[in-house]
KOLGULUM-401669 format. One record per atom (N, C-alpha, C, O, CB): residue in one letter; x, z, y. Coordinates in steps of 0.1 Angstrom, whole numbers, plus 5000, padded with zeros to 4 digits. Atoms other than C-alpha are relative to their C-alpha. Glycine has a CB too. Layout:
aXZY ...
// end
This chain:
m500850004988 m500050005000 m500950005012 m501950075013 m499050125000 r499350014987 r501249915035 r499450105010 r498250095012 r500049855005 v500549904990 v500950195061 v500449965013 v501649935016 v500550154996 l499750054987 l500750095097 l499750105011 l498650155011 l499249865003 s500249904988 s501150315128 s499449935011 s499349805012 s501350065004 e500650054988 e499450265161 e501049915008 e500649805012 e499550115009 k499050084993 k502650135177 k500349874993 k500549775000 k501350085002 e499750125007 e503249885150 e498849905002 e499049785003 e500250034985 i501250084998 i499649755154 i500149945014 i499849825016 i498750084998 q500050054986 q500049725192 q501049895002 q500949815010 q500350125009 s498950104999 s503249525187 s499649864995 s500249764999 s501250044993 v500350135005 v501449245169 v498549955003 v498149845000 v500150004985 y501450034998 y497749255180 y499550045014 y499750155018 y499250084989 s500449994986 s496249205214 s498549995002 s497849964993 s500849905009 m501450034997 m492949185232 m499649864997 m498549844992 m499750045015 k500350155003 k493048805230 k499849984985 k498849914982 k501249915005 d500250015015 d493448835192 d498750064996 d497950004988 d501250074993 a501349935004 a490549085189 a498849925004 a497849914997 a500050145007 i501250084995 i488148865210 i499849884991 i498749854987 i500249965015 f500050115009 f489048565188 f499450044987 f498549974982 f501449944999 d500449955014 d488548755155 d498650055000 d497850024991 d500950104995 l501449945000 l485348925166 l499049895003 l497849904998 l499950115010 k500950114998 k483748605178 k499749944986 k498549914983 k500649895009 q500250055013 q484248475143 q499250094991 q498350054983 q501349964993 a500749905008 a483048795127 a498550015003 a497750024994 a500750145001 l501450004996 l479848795147 l499349884995 l498149904991 l500050015016 t500750125005 t479048445137 t499950014985 t498849974980 t500949875004 d500149985014 d479848525101 d498850104996 d498150074987 d501350064994 h501149905002 h477448825103 h498749935002 h497849964994 h500250125009 y501350064997 y474748615118 y499649914988 y498449904985 y500149915013 y500350095011 y474948365089 y500150074986 y500150014976 y501049895000 g500249935012 g474848645063 g501350014991 g501250034979 g499049944992 k498850005008 k478548635052 k500750145000 k501750154994 k501049905006 v499449874999 v479149005059 v499150104994 v497950104996 v500350045015 k500849885005 k478049315040 k500450125009 k501650155011 k500450034985 n499849894990 n477649605064 n499050114998 n498050125006 n499949945014 p500949895003 p475949915049 p500050105012 p500950105020 p500450074987 s500149904990 s474750195072 s501250104999 s501650134988 s498750074999 r498949895000 r477450445082 r499450134996 r498250164997 r500650015015 t500349865003 t477450795070 t500650095010 t501850095013 t500450044986 v499549914989 v477751065097 v499850144995 v498750184991 v499349985013 i500149865003 i478551425089 i500350085012 i501450075018 i500950044988 n499849934988 n478151665118 n500450154997 n500050214987 n498750005008 f499549865000 f479752005124 f499850075013 f499550005023 f501550014995 a500149924987 a479552285150 a498749965008 a498849945020 a501249975009 g501350034993 g475852215157 g499949865005 g499149845014 g499850105011 g500150144996 g476351845161 g501149965010 g501249855014 g498749975006 r499050034990 r479251875186 r501149914994 r501649825000 r500650135006 d498950075006 d481851755161 d499449914989 d498449944982 d501050104994 s500650095010 s481351455138 s501249934992 s502349904997 s499249895007 v499250095007 v483051265110 v499249884995 v498149914989 v500750084987 l500750125003 l481950905104 l500749924989 l501949904990 l499749915012 y499550095010 y482350685073 y499349875001 y498149865000 y499850074985 m500550134997 m481950315079 m500549894991 m501649844993 m500349975015 p499650105009 p482150065050 p499549865004 p498549845011 p499650034986 s500550144998 s481949685052 s500849904991 s501949954985 s500249955015 a499350105008 a483049365033 a499749865005 a498649835009 a499650014985 l500150144996 l483649005042 l500249914988 l501349904982 l501049965011 k500050075013 k482748785012 k501049895000 k501849884990 k498649954997 s499250125000 s484648475022 s501550035000 s502349964995 s499849925012 a498649964999 a487948665028 a500450094988 a501650124987 a500350075013 n499749915011 n487648884997 n500750135004 n501650184998 n500949934989 i499449874994 i488349195018 i498950095003 i497850065008 i500849965013 a500949894996 a486549525021 a500850105008 a502050115007 a499350064987 a499349904992 a487349805045 a499050125002 a497850115001 a500449955013 i500749894995 i486250155053 i500850075010 i502050105009 i499750104988 k499449934989 k486950335085 k499550154999 k498350174998 k499849945014 v500449864998 v486950715087 v500550055013 v501650055016 v500650094988 v499649964987 v486850845122 v499350145003 v498250165000 v499549905011 s500549864996 s486451205135 s500050005015 s500949955022 s500950114994 i500149984985 i485251295170 i499850155002 i498750204999 i498849915005 f500049854998 f486051655180 f500350025015 f501450035019 f501050074991 p499849994986 p485451685218 p500850125005 p501450115016 p498750015007 n499249894995 n487152025221 n501549994996 n502250085000 n499450134994 n498650015004 n490451905206 n501050005011 n502150065009 n500149884992 p498949994990 p492251855239 p500450145004 p501650165008 p499549935012 k499649864997 k492152235244 k501050054990 k501750144992 k498750095000 l499049965011 l494152255211 l501249915000 l502149924992 l499349994987 g498950094999 g496551985222 g499949894990 g500949824986 g501350074997 k500250115010 k495051735197 k499049895006 k498349925016 k499450064987 k500850114995 k493251395202 k498550034997 k498250084986 k500549874994 t501449995003 t489451395205 t499649914989 t498849964980 t499249965013 t500350105010 t489151085183 t501149964992 t502249934997 t499449875007 q499050035009 q491151025152 q499449924989 q498349944984 q500750134995 g500650085010 g490750765126 g501049924992 g502149894996 g499049905006 v499250085009 v492150555097 v499149894994 v497949914993 v500750084989 i500850105007 i491050225081 i500849964988 i502049944987 i499949875010 l499450045013 l491650145045 l499449864996 l498249844996 l499650114989 i500350145003 i491649775034 i500249984985 i501250024979 i500849905008 t500050025015 t490849674998 t499849854997 t498949785003 t498950084993 d500150145005 d491249334980 d498850014990 d498850084980 d501349954993 t501250005008 t487749264965 t500149924987 t499249924979 t498849965008 e499750075013 e489249044937 e500750084990 e500450074978 e500749875003 t499249925009 t491649284923 t499850155001 t500150234992 t501549985003 g500249864998 g490549624937 g501250075006 g501250195007 g499650064987 e498749934995 e494049684951 e499750045014 e499249975023 e501149904999 h500149954986 h494149894982 h501349955007 h502449995005 h499950165000 l498950074994 l496249685005 l500750075011 l501950065013 l499549875005 a499449944988 a496749885036 a499250125005 a498050135003 a500249905011 c500749894993 c495950205055 c500650005014 c501950015015 c500250144992 m499550014987 m496250195092 m499350095010 m498250135008 m499949865005 n500649924989 n495750405123 n498949925006 n499049805009 n501150045011 a501150074995 a492350325137 a499750035015 a498849965020 a498850044992 s500349974986 s492450475172 s500149895010 s499149865017 s500950125005 y499850114991 y493850185191 y499149884996 y498549825005 y501549954999 l500950115004 l491849935170 l498650025003 l497849935006 l500249984984 t501349974996 t488650115177 t499849985014 t498849925018 t499750154996 r500150034986 r489250105214 r500149855003 r499349805011 r501250075007 l499950144997 l490349745212 l498849924996 l498449835003 l501349954992 r501250085005 r487449615191 r498850035009 r498049945011 r499750034985 t501149974991 t485049795214 t500149935013 t499149885018 t499950155002 g499750074988 g486649645244 g499749854998 g499249785007 g501450025005 a500250145003 a486549305227 a498549964999 a498149855004 a500749964987 v501450035001 v482849315218 v499350015014 v498449935017 v499250094990 s500549994986 s482049425254 s500449875008 s499749825016 s500550125007 a499650124993 a484149125266 a499249884996 a498849805004 a501549984997 i500850115005 i482148885244 i498650015006 i498149915011 i499950014985 a501449984994 a478849035257 a500149965015 a499249905020 a499550144998 t499950034985 t480149015293 t500149855002 t499649805012 t501350075005 d499950144998 d481148655289 d498749924999 d498549825006 d501049944989 h501450075001 h477548565279 h499150055011 h498249985015 h499550034986 l501049944992 l475748805302 l500450025015 l499550045023 l499750134994 a499649984986 a477748855334 a500049875008 a500249765002 a501450075001 k499950124991 k477648615364 k501449944999 k502450014997 k499750045014 e498750075000 e480448355363 e500850045012 e502050055011 e499849855000 s499349974987 s481248465399 s500450155001 s501050195011 s499249965011 a499849864999 a481548835390 a501550035002 a502449984995 a499650074987 n498649964996 n484748985406 n500250145003 n501350185006 n500449915011 t499949854997 t484049355411 t499550084988 t498350064984 t499350045013 a500449925011 a483949605383 a500150155004 a501050205010 a500949974988 a500049854999 a482949975384 a500250064986 a499650024977 a498750055007 v499849935013 v484250205357 v499650155002 v500150225010 v501550004996 i500649874999 i482250525352 i500550084987 i500050054976 i498550015001 g499449935011 g484250765330 g501449944997 g501549834992 g499149994987 c498650065001 c488050715329 c500850064988 c502050104990 c500750035013 g499449965012 g488850825294 g500749894993 g500849784998 g499150074990 a499250105008 a490950645267 a499249874997 a499749764997 a500650064988 m500850125004 m488050415256 m499849905011 m499749785009 m498650054995 a500250094989 a487750275291 a501249915002 a501049805009 a499750085013 e498850084998 e491250135290 e499849864995 e500149765002 e501250064994 e500250135006 e490449855266 e498749935006 e498649815005 e499950014985 q501250064994 q487049805283 q500449925013 q500049815015 q499050115005 v499450074988 v488949705315 v500749884996 v500649775001 v500950105009 k499250115006 k491349495295 k499149884996 k499449774997 k500950054989 g500950105005 g488349315279 g499449925011 g499349795010 g498950074992 i500750074990 i486549225311 i501049915008 i500749815014 i499250095010 l499050084993 l489849105327 l500349874993 l500749784999 l501350085002 a499750115009 a490148865298 a498949895002 a499149774999 a500150044986 v501150104999 v486748695306 v499549975014 v498749885016 v498950054991 r500450024987 r486248725343 r501150025010 r502150105007 r498850095004 n499049984990 n488348695374 n499750125009 n499250105020 n500149875009 i500349874993 i488149055385 i501150025011 i502350025008 i500050124990 r499149984988 r489649115420 r499950155005 r500850195013 r499749915011 h500249864995 h488349475426 h499550094989 h498550064983 h499049995013 v500449905010 v488049775403 v499850135007 v500650185015 v501150024989 i500449884994 i486250085414 i499850114990 i499150094980 i498749995009 l500049905010 l486750405395 l499350135004 l499450175016 l501550044996 y500649874998 y484650725392 y500250084988 y499950044976 y498649995004 n500049905011 n485351025371 n499850145006 n500150175018 n501450004993 r500349864995 r484151385375 r501250075005 r501250145015 r499250084990 t498749944996 t487751495376 t500849895007 t501249805001 t500850064988 k499450104992 k489351295404 k501449964995 k501849854995 k500050045015 s498650035004 s492851335391 s500149914988 s501049834986 s500750144997 k500150095011 k491851165359 k499849865004 k500449764998 k498950044990 a500250134995 a490650865378 a501349955007 a501649835006 a498950005011 e498750044994 e493950855398 e501049964989 e501749864991 e500650125008 k499150035011 k495950855365 k499549874994 k500449794989 k500150114990 f500550125007 f493650585351 f500349885009 f500649775003 f498550014999 a499650114991 a494350365382 a501449954997 a501749834997 a499850045014 e498650035003 e498050385373 e500149934987 e500949834985 e500950125000 k500050065013 k497350295337 k499549855001 k500149774994 k499150074990 i500550134999 i495349985347 i501249915005 i501449805000 i498949995010 k498950074995 k498449865367 k501149984989 k501649874988 k500650065012 e498950005010 e500849945339 e499649914988 e500449834983 e500350144994 q500450075011 q498749795311 q499649855002 q499549774993 q498950074993 n500550134997 n497549485329 n500849945012 n500349935023 n498550005004 p499150054989 p500549345350 p499549885006 p499949845018 p501449984995 e500550124994 e498649025355 e498950025010 e498649945018 e499449914989 f501149974990 f495949205375 f500750045014 f501550135014 f499250124995 t499449984987 t496849185412 t499050045011 t499250045023 t500749885005 g501149974991 g493549295427 g500150155005 g501150215003 g498749984993 n500149864994 n492549625444 n499450104990 n498450064983 n499350005013 i500649895008 i491749955427 i499750115010 i500650165016 i501050054988 d500449894991 d489750215446 d499350114992 d498850084981 d499149955011 l500849895005 l488250555438 l498850025008 l498850025020 l500950134999 a501349984993 a484650625446 a499750154999 a500150224990 a498849924993 e500349864999 e483350965456 e498950044990 e498850154985 e499550045014 t501149975010 t480250935434 t499849874991 t500349764995 t498650035008 a500250115009 a479150715405 a499049905007 a499249785006 a499350054987 d501050094993 d476250575427 d500849915010 d500449795011 d499050085007 k499250084991 k478750455453 k500849904993 k501149794999 k500950095009 a499250105008 a480750285426 a499149884996 a499549774997 a500750074988 v500950115006 v477850095410 v499449915011 v499149795008 v499050064991 e500750094990 e476249975443 e500949895005 e500449815013 e499550095011 q499150114996 q479349765449 q500449904989 q501149814991 q501350065005 a499550075012 a479749625414 a499249884995 a497949894996 a500250104989 d500750105008 d478949305396 d500050034985 d499049994978 d500849865002 i499949965014 i480049455362 i500250155001 i501050205008 i501149934993 i499949855001 i479649825353 i500450034986 i499849994976 i498750075004 i499649955013 i481449995325 i499750154999 i500250235008 i501649984997 c500349865002 c479950325313 c500650054988 c500350004977 c498450024999 s499249955011 s482250515291 s500150165001 s501250215003 s501449944999 t500049854999 t481150885291 t499350064988 t498749994980 t499250045013 r500749935011 r479851145267 r498950085007 r498550195002 r501050104993 s501149934993 s477151245292 s498750014993 s498349924986 s499849945014 e501349985006 e473851385280 e498949975011 e497749975007 e499850144995 t500950034989 t472251295314 t500549885007 t501749865008 t499750125009 p499550124994 p472350965333 p501050025011 p501050125019 p498849935007 v498849984991 v475550915353 v499849935013 v500649965023 v501249964993 f500350074987 f474150685380 f498649975001 f497949974991 f500949875002 s501450044998 s470850585395 s499849854999 s500549775006 s499650055014 g500350145002 g469450255384 g499549935013 g499549815015 g499049984989 d500550054987 d467950215419 d501249955009 d501049875018 d499350115008 r498850044992 r471550155432 r500549874995 r501549815001 r501150114999 l499550125005 l472049845411 l499649885008 l498549875014 l499449984985 n500250134993 n472349505428 n499449904990 n499749904978 n501249955007 p500550115009 p470449195414 p501349934995 p502349915002 p499149905008 g498950075006 g472749015390 g501150094994 g502150034989 g500749925011 t499049915006 t474649325378 t499949994984 t498849984979 t499750145005 h500049985014 h475749345342 h500750134996 h501650175003 h500949884993 i499549875004 i476349685325 i500450004985 i499749944976 i498950115002 n499649975014 n478349765293 n499950154998 n500750225004 n501449944998 g500149855003 g477250105279 g500650034986 g500149984976 g498550045000 i499449985012 i479650225253 i500350154997 i500950194987 i501449934999 g499649865001 g479850605259 g499150084991 g499550144981 g500050065013 s501049925008 s476650775246 s499849954987 s499549834985 s498750025008 y500150055013 y476550755209 y499250094990 y499250084978 y501449994994 l500949915008 l474051025198 l498650005006 l498549975018 l500650155000 p501450014995 p470251045201 p499750095013 p498850055020 p499150044990 h500349914988 h470451325228 h500849965012 h500650025023 h500250144996 m499250044989 m472951145250 m499449895008 m498849805002 m501449964995 q500750104992 q471750935279 q500849985013 q500650045023 q498650045004 e499150024988 e474450805303 e499349895009 e499749885021 e501349954995 v500750104992 v472150515315 v498650045002 v497950074992 v500249864994 d501449954998 d468850605331 d498949904997 d499249784994 d499950045015 e501250085004 e465350475324 e499749895010 e499249795007 e498850094999 t500250104990 t465250285357 t500849884997 t500349764998 t500450055014 t499250115004 t468150075345 t499549924989 t499449804989 t501450054997 i500650075012 i466550005312 i498849925003 i498649814999 i499750114989 l501250074997 l463249915327 l500249885009 l499449785009 l499050105007 h499750114991 h464849685353 h500949894994 h501149795000 h500750055013 s499250105007 s467049505328 s499249894994 s498349924986 s500950074990 s500750115006 s465749165320 s500549964986 s499749904978 s500049885009 k499450035013 k468049115290 k500850124996 k501850165002 k500849875000 i499249895006 i469249405268 i500449964987 i499649924978 i499150145000 v499450045013 v471549325239 v500750114994 v501450195001 v500949885002 a499349895008 a472649565212 a501049944991 a500949834987 a498950084992 d499150055010 d475649535191 d499449994986 d499649894979 d501350104999 t500950015011 t473349615162 t498750085003 t498750195008 t500750064987 i501349934997 i469649695165 i499850124992 i499350224997 i498849904998 e500149885009 e469749925135 e500850125006 e500350235006 e500549974986 g499249894995 g472550125151 g499450065012 g499450195013 g501449945003 v500649944988 v470950175185 v498750074998 v498450175005 v499949895011 k501249935003 k467650275170 k500350144995 k499550234997 k499249924990 e499649875006 e469450555152 e500850095009 e500750215008 e500749984987 e499049924993 e472050665177 e499949995015 e500550095022 e501349954996 a499850024985 a471550535213 a498950085007 a497850035009 a499949865003 g500949924992 g469850805234 g499549935012 g498449965017 g500650135004 d500450094989 d469750555262 d498749944998 d497949925007 d501049905004 f501250065004 f466950395243 f499050104994 f497850094996 f500249884991 i500849915008 i465650665220 i499250095009 i498050125007 i500850094991 i500749904991 i464750905249 i498849935007 i497749985007 i500950055010 p501250074993 p462550645269 p499049964989 p497849954993 p500549895008 v501050045010 v460950535236 v499150124997 v497950114996 v500749954987 k500749885002 k459950895229 k499050045011 k498050105009 k500950124997 k500949984988 k458450915264 k498949905001 k498049925008 k500950005013 g501050115000 g456450605257 g500149915011 g499149845014 g498750075000 i499850094989 i457850415286 i500849874997 i500949795006 i500650075012 w499250125004 w459950155267 w499849994985 w499550084978 w501550025004 s500150035014 s459949995233 s501249914995 s501749835002 s498749934996 f498950085006 f462749855210 f499649854999 f500449764998 f500450054987 e500550145000 e460549535209 e500549925012 e500549805013 e498549994998 r499650074988 r461849465244 r501549975000 r502049915010 r499750105012 l498650055001 l465449415232 l500049855000 l499249794994 l500650064987 h499950155000 h466549065239 h500649954987 h500349844982 h501049965012 g499550045013 g468449065206 g501350074997 g501650175004 g500349855000 q498749945005 q471749145189 q501249915003 q501049795006 q499950014984 l498850074995 l475249045198 l500449884991 l500949784996 l501250105001 d499750125009 d475748825167 d499149885003 d499649775002 d499950044986 e500950114996 e472748625178 e500549935013 e500449815014 e498550055002 l499550054987 l474248585213 l501349914997 l501449805002 l500350115009 a498850075003 a477648485198 a499849864993 a500549774995 a500950094992 a500350125007 a476048225175 a499249905007 a498949805002 a499350044987 g500950094992 g473948075202 g498650004997 g497849915000 g500649864999 a501450005004 a470648175187 a499150055011 a497950035010 a499950094987 i500749954988 i469548355219 i500849965012 i502049965012 i499650154999 p499350044988 p470348265255 p500750125006 p500350245004 p499149945010 g499449904992 g472748465277 g499450005013 g498249975015 g501549985001 r500650004987 r472348495314 r499549875004 r500149765001 r501250055010 e500650134996 e470048235329 e499949985015 e499649875019 e498749994994 n499950024986 n470348305366 n500850125006 n501150214999 n498650005006 d499149904994 d472348515391 d499350125005 d499950215012 d500749945011 t500749884995 t469648775398 t499650094988 t499250214991 t498849965007 e500349915011 e469048915363 e500950124999 e502150115002 e500149924986 i499349885004 i470149265355 i500150004985 i499150004978 i499450135006 t499850015015 t471649265320 t500850124995 t501550185003 t500849874996 f499449885006 f472749545297 f500449984986 f499649934978 f499050125001 f499550005014 f474849555266 f500350144995 f501050215002 f501349914999 k499849875005 k474749865245 k500849994986 k500449924977 k498750074998 s499250005012 s477349935218 s500250144995 s500650235002 s501449945002 v499749875007 v477450225193 v501049984989 v501450074983 v498750064995 g499050035010 g479850045170 g499449974986 g498450024983 g501050114999 t500450035013 t479549905135 t501249964992 t502249924997 t498949894999 a498950015008 a481849875105 a500749875000 a501949864999 a499750044986 y499350135002 y482449505103 y500849965012 y501649875011 y498949894998 f499150024989 f483949505138 f501450054996 f502449984999 f499550085013 d498849955005 d486649725123 d500749924990 d501949894990 d499950154995 l499550095010 l487049505093 l500649885005 l501749845001 l498849964990 a499550134994 a487549195114 a501450025006 a502349945004 a499049955011 v498749984994 v490449335134 v501050054990 v502250014991 v499850105012 a499149945010 a491949535105 a500649894991 a501849894988 a499450114993 a499650105009 a492049235082 a501149915007 a502049865001 a498849924995 s499150094993 s493749025109 s501450075002 s502450015001 s499449965013 v498849924999 v496249305116 v500950004988 v502149994988 v499750155005 y499350005013 y497149325079 y500749874998 y501949874994 y499050034989 e499450135002 e497848955078 e501349985009 e502349945004 e499049885003 k498950004991 k500048975109 k501250094996 k502450064997 k499650035014 a499049915005 a501849275095 a500849954988 a502149974988 a499450144996 v499350055012 v502649105062 v501049885005 v502149885000 v499049944990 q499250114995 q503948795081 q501250055008 q502349995007 q499249915010 s498949944992 s506149015104 s500850104993 s501950144998 s499450065013 g499349905007 g507249255078 g499950145005 g500750235003 g501549974999 l500349864994 l505749555097 l499450094990 l498750054981 l499249985012 g500749905008 g504649875081 g501050064990 g502150014987 g498849954994 t499249945011 t505950105054 t499249994987 t498150034986 t500250165004 e500650015013 e505250035018 e500150134993 e501150194991 e500749894992 v500149875007 v504050344999 v499449974986 v498449914985 v499150105008 k500650015014 k503550364961 k499250134998 k499650245000 k501250004990 l500949895002 l500550574953 l499950044985 l499350144982 l498649965004 s500149975014 s501050574915 s501450034995 s501650064983 s499349894992 
// end
């Protein structure tokens, strides 16, 4: 078995690679070439901490994978990472376990890549200003993703802890040397979104982080933060005013996305109002943005075949490059 570290993965696999691989994976899924069972979630500490088990298989490539990811929000107080994960890849012809790799970077990267694909279909072609609400690690690849599909000239950051936003601004410059636009900090989330063409929401908030009344016509929102039924980082005004809402998977958001579950329980919105699923958008089965005044919203809670797509590609590149450590398990 080949074991791959995060640094080794980063050395051979980029956002451009992830967008390419996920476009293909989304199309494969639309045409029924992917097996993607429901994830298993085990909660601890009253639901605060979670361990997720996410299996999938791509028939045409004879590859299966399972990602195990843990989310422990109090870990920073212990000097440990909030999110930790590994991906195991298996050959479905021989049953051989081919590789085990760090999943943290790949999870951030594939989430940024699917947001980039959604943004490419749903954001205005002229979009040039992005607001980032929540400046944690997941937001790094979100920024990288939208920079890959739109000519962003202005980034506005908001985080409850201002110093975190200041550090995030430096990271954007370091990680994206091709970006020569302006980066500003907003005093409130509302002031950030009212200037934006594209909004990235990447928080663990249980209550909405901005007012939907502050949105401009033509805004596109990527919501990737809230991932449990009681979490709601995007308010009901935003949901009700969005003309097209696309989910990464409809099954996933019905079970996990409080942004939708809460207004459904209130009786003011219905899942029937979803425009569709991201694989339908990628395959051209449903339209993307049709005019410059629509407010559009992409919601991602994640799904296993996204991880399979990037991990299988990383494994191929690692074999070609001779990267990783071979470990004998028997």
